[in-house]
DOLUM-251115 format. One record per residue (C-alpha): residue number from 1; residue in three letters; chain; x negated, z negated, y. Coordinates in steps of 0.05 Angstrom, whole numbers, plus 32768, in hexadecimal, padded with zeros to 4 digits. Layout:
<nodes>
NUM;ALA;A;X;Z;Y .
...
</nodes>
This chain:
<nodes>
1;MET;A;869B;79D3;8A4E .
2;GLY;A;8690;7A03;8A10 .
3;PHE;A;8652;79E4;89E8 .
4;SER;A;864E;799B;8A0C .
5;PHE;A;8695;7989;89FC .
6;LEU;A;8680;798D;89B7 .
7;GLN;A;8635;7966;89C5 .
8;GLN;A;8626;7926;89F3 .
9;GLU;A;85E5;791C;89FB .
10;LEU;A;85C5;78CD;8A01 .
11;ALA;A;8582;78B5;8A13 .
12;ILE;A;857F;786F;89FF .
13;ASP;A;8540;783B;8A16 .
14;LEU;A;8557;7801;89DB .
15;GLY;A;8524;77C9;8A01 .
16;THR;A;851D;778D;89E2 .
17;ALA;A;8535;776D;8A32 .
18;ASN;A;8568;77AE;8A43 .
19;THR;A;8587;77E6;8A21 .
20;VAL;A;8587;7827;8A54 .
21;ILE;A;85BB;7860;8A40 .
22;PHE;A;85BE;78A7;8A6D .
23;MET;A;85FA;78CD;8A5F .
24;ASN;A;85F2;7917;8A6A .
25;ASP;A;85BC;7908;8A9F .
26;LYS;A;85E2;78CC;8AC2 .
27;LYS;A;85CD;788C;8AB1 .
28;VAL;A;860C;7862;8A91 .
29;ILE;A;85F0;7821;8A76 .
30;ASP;A;85BD;7801;8A8D .
31;GLU;A;85CD;77AE;8A6B .
32;PRO;A;859B;7779;8A50 .
33;SER;A;859C;7780;8A00 .
34;ILE;A;85CB;774A;89E1 .
35;VAL;A;8608;7744;89C3 .
36;ALA;A;8636;7706;89BB .
37;ILE;A;8654;7701;8973 .
38;ASP;A;868A;76DB;895C .
39;LYS;A;866E;76B2;891E .
40;LEU;A;86A7;76A7;88F5 .
41;THR;A;86C0;76F2;88FF .
42;GLY;A;8682;771C;8906 .
43;ARG;A;86A1;773F;893D .
44;CYS;A;8682;775F;8979 .
45;MET;A;8696;772C;89B5 .
46;ALA;A;8675;7748;89ED .
47;VAL;A;8632;7774;89F8 .
48;GLY;A;85FF;7779;8A33 .
49;THR;A;860C;774F;8A77 .
50;LYS;A;864A;7727;8A5F .
51;ALA;A;8628;7719;8A1C .
52;LYS;A;85E8;76FB;8A44 .
53;ALA;A;8616;76D0;8A6F .
54;MET;A;8624;76AB;8A38 .
55;GLN;A;85E2;76A1;8A1D .
56;GLY;A;85CD;765F;8A14 .
57;LYS;A;8615;7647;8A24 .
58;GLU;A;8636;7653;89D9 .
59;ASN;A;8665;762F;89B4 .
60;GLN;A;8663;7622;8965 .
61;ASN;A;8692;765C;895F .
62;ILE;A;8660;768F;898B .
63;LYS;A;8621;76A6;8980 .
64;THR;A;85EB;76D9;89AC .
65;ILE;A;85BE;76F9;898D .
66;ARG;A;8586;772B;89AE .
67;PRO;A;8581;7758;8973 .
68;LEU;A;8538;7778;898D .
69;LYS;A;8506;774F;8986 .
70;ASP;A;84B4;7765;8991 .
71;GLY;A;84D6;77AD;89A2 .
72;VAL;A;84EF;77B9;895C .
73;ILE;A;8539;77AA;8941 .
74;ALA;A;8537;7766;8920 .
75;ASP;A;8583;7763;8918 .
76;PHE;A;859C;7799;8902 .
77;ASP;A;85E5;7792;8900 .
78;ALA;A;85DD;7778;8945 .
79;SER;A;85C5;77B0;895B .
80;GLU;A;85F2;77EB;893B .
81;GLN;A;8626;77B4;8957 .
82;MET;A;8604;77B5;899E .
83;ILE;A;85F8;7807;89A1 .
84;ARG;A;863F;7815;8984 .
85;GLU;A;8658;77E7;89BF .
86;PHE;A;8628;7806;89F4 .
87;ILE;A;8643;784E;89D3 .
88;ARG;A;868F;7836;89DD .
89;MET;A;868B;781C;8A28 .
90;ILE;A;8672;7865;8A3A .
91;ASN;A;86A6;7888;8A13 .
92;PRO;A;86DD;784E;8A0C .
93;LYS;A;870E;788B;89EC .
94;ARG;A;86E1;78A3;89B2 .
95;SER;A;8706;78BB;897E .
96;PHE;A;86FD;78E3;8942 .
97;PHE;A;86FA;7925;896A .
98;SER;A;86C6;7908;8998 .
99;PRO;A;8682;7932;89A4 .
100;SER;A;864C;7929;8976 .
101;LEU;A;8617;78FC;899A .
102;ARG;A;85CE;7913;8999 .
103;MET;A;85A5;78DF;89B5 .
104;VAL;A;8552;78D0;89BF .
105;ILE;A;8545;788E;89B9 .
106;GLY;A;8501;7864;89D4 .
107;ILE;A;84DD;7835;8998 .
108;PRO;A;8498;780E;89A3 .
109;SER;A;845B;7844;8990 .
110;GLY;A;8446;7804;8956 .
111;SER;A;848F;7811;8931 .
112;THR;A;8480;781D;88EE .
113;GLU;A;84AF;7850;88BF .
114;VAL;A;84DD;7818;88B0 .
115;GLU;A;84F0;77FA;88F6 .
116;LYS;A;84F6;7847;890D .
117;ARG;A;8529;7855;88D3 .
118;ALA;A;8549;780D;88E2 .
119;VAL;A;8552;7830;892F .
120;ARG;A;8570;7878;8916 .
121;ASP;A;8599;7853;88EE .
122;ALA;A;85B6;782A;891C .
123;ALA;A;85CA;786B;894E .
124;GLU;A;85E0;7890;891B .
125;HIS;A;8613;7852;8901 .
126;SER;A;8629;785A;894C .
127;GLY;A;8632;7898;8945 .
128;GLY;A;85F5;78BD;8957 .
129;ARG;A;85F2;7909;892C .
130;ASP;A;85B2;7919;8945 .
131;VAL;A;8582;78E9;8950 .
132;GLN;A;8532;78F1;8966 .
133;MET;A;8503;78BF;8978 .
134;ILE;A;84CD;78AE;89B0 .
135;PHE;A;8496;787E;89BD .
136;GLU;A;849E;7856;89FD .
137;PRO;A;845C;7866;8A14 .
138;MET;A;8463;78AE;8A14 .
139;ALA;A;84B1;78A3;8A2F .
140;SER;A;848F;787C;8A65 .
141;ALA;A;8454;78B5;8A7B .
142;LEU;A;848F;78E1;8A7F .
143;GLY;A;84BB;78B1;8A9E .
144;ILE;A;848A;78AE;8AD9 .
145;GLY;A;847F;78F8;8AE4 .
146;LEU;A;8441;78FE;8AB8 .
147;ASP;A;8432;7946;8A9E .
148;VAL;A;842A;792E;8A53 .
149;ILE;A;8420;7970;8A39 .
150;ALA;A;83E0;7982;8A62 .
151;PRO;A;839C;7971;8A46 .
152;ALA;A;838E;7937;8A70 .
153;GLY;A;8384;78EE;8A59 .
154;ASN;A;83BE;78C8;8A7C .
155;MET;A;83BD;7879;8A65 .
156;ILE;A;83FF;7852;8A6A .
157;VAL;A;840B;7803;8A69 .
158;ASP;A;844F;77FE;8A54 .
159;ILE;A;8463;77A9;8A55 .
160;GLY;A;84AF;77A4;8A3D .
161;GLY;A;84D5;775D;8A1E .
162;GLY;A;84BC;7770;89DA .
163;THR;A;8473;778B;89DE .
164;THR;A;843F;77AC;8A06 .
165;GLU;A;8432;77EF;89FE .
166;VAL;A;83E5;780C;8A0C .
167;ALA;A;83DB;784F;89FF .
168;VAL;A;83B2;7899;8A1D .
169;ILE;A;83D9;78D7;8A14 .
170;SER;A;83BD;791C;8A17 .
171;LEU;A;83DD;7964;89FD .
172;GLY;A;8421;793A;89F4 .
173;GLY;A;8400;790C;89C5 .
174;ILE;A;83EC;78C7;89C2 .
175;VAL;A;839D;78C2;89B6 .
176;ALA;A;8394;7877;89B1 .
177;ASP;A;83C8;7845;89B8 .
178;GLU;A;83DA;77F4;89A7 .
179;SER;A;8413;77CC;89AB .
180;ILE;A;8413;7785;89B3 .
181;LYS;A;8448;7750;89B2 .
182;THR;A;8439;7730;89EF .
183;ALA;A;8464;7747;8A29 .
184;GLY;A;849F;7736;8A50 .
185;ASP;A;84C5;7702;8A19 .
186;VAL;A;847E;76D5;8A07 .
187;PHE;A;8478;76CC;8A5B .
188;THR;A;84B3;76B6;8A53 .
189;SER;A;84A9;7685;8A20 .
190;GLU;A;8476;766F;8A3E .
191;ILE;A;8494;7658;8A7F .
192;GLN;A;84C1;7639;8A54 .
193;GLN;A;848E;760F;8A39 .
194;TYR;A;845D;7608;8A73 .
195;MET;A;84A3;75E5;8A93 .
196;ARG;A;84AD;75AF;8A4F .
197;GLN;A;8462;75A6;8A5C .
198;GLN;A;8457;7598;8AA3 .
199;TYR;A;8493;7583;8ABF .
200;ASN;A;84B6;7564;8A84 .
201;ILE;A;84EF;759A;8A8D .
202;ARG;A;8517;75BA;8A5D .
203;ILE;A;852F;7602;8A70 .
204;GLY;A;8552;7638;8A50 .
205;GLU;A;853B;767C;8A46 .
206;PRO;A;8567;76A4;8A87 .
207;THR;A;8545;7665;8AB3 .
208;ALA;A;8502;767A;8A9A .
209;GLU;A;8515;76BD;8AAC .
210;GLN;A;8530;76AE;8AEF .
211;ILE;A;84DF;7689;8B00 .
212;LYS;A;84BF;76C7;8AE2 .
213;ILE;A;84E7;76F8;8B0E .
214;HIS;A;84EC;76C6;8B50 .
215;VAL;A;8498;76AF;8B4A .
216;GLY;A;8477;76D7;8B11 .
217;SER;A;8432;76E9;8B2A .
218;ALA;A;83F1;76FB;8AFD .
219;ILE;A;83C1;76E0;8B37 .
220;SER;A;83BD;76A6;8B58 .
221;GLU;A;83A9;76BB;8B9A .
222;LEU;A;83E1;76F4;8BB2 .
223;GLU;A;83EA;7708;8BF6 .
224;GLU;A;8439;7703;8BF9 .
225;GLU;A;8443;76C1;8BE3 .
226;PRO;A;8485;76B4;8BC6 .
227;GLU;A;84A6;767A;8BD3 .
228;PRO;A;84AB;7640;8B9B .
229;PHE;A;84E4;7638;8B6D .
230;ILE;A;850C;7600;8B64 .
231;VAL;A;851A;75FA;8B12 .
232;LYS;A;8557;75C7;8B02 .
233;GLY;A;855D;75AC;8AC1 .
234;PRO;A;855F;7575;8A8F .
235;ASN;A;851C;7547;8A91 .
236;LEU;A;8505;7548;8A48 .
237;MET;A;8509;74FF;8A44 .
238;THR;A;8540;74DA;8A6F .
239;VAL;A;856C;7516;8A69 .
240;HIS;A;857D;7508;8AB8 .
241;PRO;A;8572;7542;8ADC .
242;VAL;A;8539;7560;8B07 .
243;GLU;A;851B;758D;8B37 .
244;ALA;A;84DD;75AE;8B37 .
245;PRO;A;84B8;75E7;8B6D .
246;VAL;A;8494;7611;8B44 .
247;THR;A;845A;763A;8B66 .
248;TYR;A;8445;768A;8B55 .
249;GLN;A;8403;7666;8B4A .
250;GLU;A;841A;763E;8B18 .
251;ILE;A;843F;7673;8AE8 .
252;ALA;A;83FB;76A1;8AF7 .
253;HIS;A;83DB;766A;8AD4 .
254;CYS;A;840D;7664;8A9F .
255;LEU;A;8410;76AD;8A8F .
256;ASP;A;83BE;76AC;8A88 .
257;LYS;A;83B4;76BA;8A46 .
258;SER;A;83F0;76F0;8A40 .
259;ILE;A;83CD;770D;8A76 .
260;ALA;A;8381;770A;8A56 .
261;LYS;A;83A9;7721;8A0C .
262;ILE;A;83BF;7763;8A34 .
263;GLU;A;8380;7771;8A53 .
264;ALA;A;8363;776A;8A0A .
265;ALA;A;8393;77A9;89F6 .
266;VAL;A;8382;77D6;8A2B .
267;LEU;A;8333;77CA;8A28 .
268;SER;A;8337;77D4;89DA .
269;VAL;A;836A;7815;89EC .
270;LEU;A;8339;782B;8A20 .
271;GLU;A;82F8;7818;89E9 .
272;ASN;A;831A;7857;89BA .
273;THR;A;832A;7885;89EF .
274;PRO;A;82F8;78C6;89E7 .
275;PRO;A;82CA;78CC;8A22 .
276;GLU;A;82F0;790E;8A40 .
277;LEU;A;832C;78E7;8A4E .
278;TYR;A;8310;78A4;8A5C .
279;SER;A;82EF;78C4;8A98 .
280;ASP;A;833F;78E1;8AA7 .
281;ILE;A;835D;789B;8AA5 .
282;VAL;A;831C;788A;8ADA .
283;ARG;A;8334;78BF;8B05 .
284;ASN;A;8381;78B7;8AF7 .
285;GLY;A;8382;7868;8AFE .
286;ILE;A;83B7;7840;8AC6 .
287;PHE;A;83FE;7843;8AC7 .
288;LEU;A;8429;77FE;8AC9 .
289;THR;A;8471;780B;8AA9 .
290;GLY;A;84A0;77DE;8A97 .
291;GLY;A;84BF;779D;8AB2 .
292;GLY;A;847A;7778;8AA1 .
293;ALA;A;845D;77A2;8AD7 .
294;LEU;A;8481;7788;8B0C .
295;LEU;A;845C;7747;8B00 .
296;ARG;A;843F;7732;8B48 .
297;GLY;A;83F7;7743;8B4F .
298;LEU;A;83EC;7762;8AFE .
299;ASP;A;83D2;77A4;8B22 .
300;THR;A;839D;7783;8B46 .
301;ARG;A;8384;7752;8B0D .
302;LEU;A;8388;7790;8ADA .
303;SER;A;8361;77BD;8B14 .
304;LYS;A;8329;778B;8B14 .
305;LYS;A;8320;7772;8ACC .
306;ILE;A;8319;77B6;8AB3 .
307;ASN;A;82FB;77DB;8AFB .
308;ILE;A;832F;7818;8AF8 .
309;PRO;A;8368;781C;8B28 .
310;PHE;A;83A4;7807;8B08 .
311;HIS;A;83EB;7823;8B2E .
312;VAL;A;842E;7802;8B1E .
313;ALA;A;845F;7837;8B19 .
314;GLU;A;84A0;7840;8B3F .
315;ASP;A;84E1;782A;8B19 .
316;PRO;A;84B0;7805;8AE4 .
317;LEU;A;84EE;77E7;8AB9 .
318;ARG;A;8514;7834;8ABD .
319;ALA;A;84D2;785D;8AA8 .
320;VAL;A;84E1;7860;8A58 .
321;ALA;A;852A;7874;8A67 .
322;ARG;A;851D;78AC;8A9B .
323;GLY;A;84E5;78CC;8A61 .
324;THR;A;8515;78C1;8A2D .
325;ARG;A;8548;78DF;8A5C .
326;ILE;A;8510;791C;8A6F .
327;ALA;A;8504;7924;8A18 .
328;LEU;A;854C;7927;8A0F .
329;LYS;A;854C;7970;8A39 .
330;ASN;A;850F;797E;8A13 .
331;PRO;A;851B;7981;89C8 .
332;ASN;A;84E8;79AB;89BB .
333;TYR;A;84B4;7975;89CF .
334;PRO;A;847B;796E;89A1 .
335;PHE;A;847D;791F;899E .
336;LEU;A;84C9;791A;898F .
337;MET;A;84CE;78FA;8949 .
338;ARG;A;850E;7906;8914 .
</nodes>
């Protein structure tokens, strides 16, 4: 028992869309990053899945907040309450004598000093004693099993909910990177807009998310075509209920401009990559991680556009969380930040 009794270790992937927490090597939390607050008392009523079920269905006393926007903390109090509630879910009996928490948290590579401090403060206020941070592309690379310390170039494109992080990694550091705000949330709002313009249907964020999962695509010709997704909602003019079948080709067209922005970011990072590392990347290919990597045909489209093979990592959604967990076991990694 000894020392471990005095210290609990948490690896946290604090994502715009989902928060994943590993404790002492076991996945204990995998929930949406959302919190429901009682407007009158400011008290937290629910977090994660329970809060997501309330999204779009609130009354005047309840509001649901997604405390992270574009990969960074947008609402400090709500994120602190969310982290604290998640930790309470792991440790319902946490008291003054509870073990101290050592944490490693994944953050976007474009984070400013102010944003880093916000994450650290939120973690410390939630009981973290020893808090380290790791950039998400580095965590992704670790999480999919790349040797990040080796003198070799590896390139990661991590498409999360709030940001897309493109980075070239070598010798335990980031050589060239770019972080853009075009990612899963932008895809979702573009689908909402498309349904409004094309079908006169008003849909909420959860429905747009469903469309993205069922018929989301980056190219208009897939070998395995998903069935059209039936969308139900109110007509904007008459408020009568309407149904519309949406095909993956429509979604590919609707997301085209956003995916072009991701292509531009990849090209811009490649432009700033030293030639020796560039040849490694051409040889190894480029790795896609994050929820956006699940978009049908994205690897095909990017490979064609950039002429370098793209590989979708295994279980891309949890890559950052797995890498954060590996970093937690190796506190002396050169890329961990206090």
